[in-house]
Structures are given as C-alpha cells and as structure tokens.
N, C-alpha and C positions, 0 to 999 in steps of 0.2 A: 359717453363724456366724463371729461373730470369733472369733479366736485369738490368744493373744501370739505375737510372733515368737522363735523360737528359733533360735540359731547352725546346727542342721540344717537349716533351711528357706532359710539362705543364698542358693542358687543360683536358687531360684524367687522369692525376694523380689526379687531384683536383675533377674530377667528383668521381671518386673512392673512394677518402678520404672522400667526403662528404656525403657518405653513413653510415659514424660513426657518433654516436649523439652527441659527443662532438665537432664534425666538420661542423655541420649544419649553423652555422652564417659564412658568407663570410669573415669577418674580421679575426675570429679565423683561417679560412682555408687559408686565405693569410699569416698569421703569421706563421703558421705550415710549408707551401712552403717555406718561405723564411728561417726557422731554417735548415729544407732539403738541402736548396741551399748554405747556407753561412756557417754552421757550419761543419767542418770535421769531428765532431765524429756521425754525423747524418746522416743516409745514408737511400734512398728511393730506395725499387727495385718494379721492374713491371713484373708480370707475363704474359709471352705470351706464346699463342699457335700459332692460325693462325692471331689472334689479341690480344691486351693486354686487360685481363679481371681482373684482381686482381693487389692489390699493398700490399707491406708490409714494414713498416719503422722500422729502429732501430736506437736506440742511444748506442753507444759503450763507455765500459770502459774498464779498464786495463785486467779484467779477465772475466766480463760478458758482454753479449748482449743484450739489455731491447728492447723486442718488442712494440714499442709505438703506432702502426696501423698496423691495417691488415684489408682489406676489398676486397670482390669480387663483381663482377657484378650481380645484382639479377638475370638475366638470366641464370648465371651459376652457382648458390648456389646449394647446395647439391650434386656435384658431385667430391667432395675431391680436389679442386684446394686449399683451404686455408690448407689444411694438407700438399699438396704437397710441397707450399710456406714456413711452418714451418720446412718440411724436410730438403729440399734445403739451407735453411739457415743455418741447423743444420749443414750439410756437407760442408757448405763455413766457418764455424767457429769451427772447431773440437777441438780447443785449448779453447774454451771459452764457459763458462755457458750462455745457451740462457733461458731467464726469462722475464714472460711476465710484462706490467704494470697494474694497475686496470682496465683499461678499455679493455684490451686484454686477461685479465687473464681467464676469463670463456670459451672463444674458445680455447685458447691454452690448457687447461688441460683437454679440452674435446677431443683434438688431441692427446694427450699423452695415456689418458685413453683406447681411441679405438686401439692406435697400442703399447702395451706392450714392443715391441724391441726396441723402441726409448729410 
C-alpha cells in the first residue's frame, strides 16, 4: 500500500530514488528530497508490503498529477509493484489526470498498455 513520506523514511526514500538515472548524483538527490519535503504540491509516497520497497513521487497541479519519480527496489522488480503504485495513485486522484514526465513516461505507458482497463 502507498504511505505518505515522513522525514523518518528519508534514508530509504533516498536509496530508492537513487535507482533512477537522473538521481545518481548525491547533490541532485538531496535537492529532490528537499523539494518533496518543502513544496506543498510535491508529494512522495512509499510502497510498503512487509517493508518499504518502492517509491513514487508526484507534482500536483489543478487538474493533473505528474509522476516525477517511480522506483522499485531491484530485488522486487518484475513483481508488479510499479503497476500497483500507479494504480493506487490513480485511485487516490480520481478527479485528476495522471501523467508521466519524460523520465517516467516509458514505464508509465508500459503499465497502461498491459492493463487496458485503466
């Protein structure tokens, strides 16, 4: 299930975000985390089963939610965790259009292709 990011989850969130190619450099990663912590329209969610294994970050606008980041612990990839995060995000924001940014676009559209009911 998706849970809202809290400061106590900072290290795990940074670890998961660091799997994204554009977040490899520590300065960029710290800047991204600061945005999620300080900007009201930026929200970070963590996927928790028995432990936290995924992260999805969004930027909310009036009628859209842009998926900025999406990452799953490599040990849990190919298990549908990313798809579950996108699906739950859509359920949380039924009144808004969910769209990817350039770095999440390929994965996002792959999720939609494989589940045409969305």
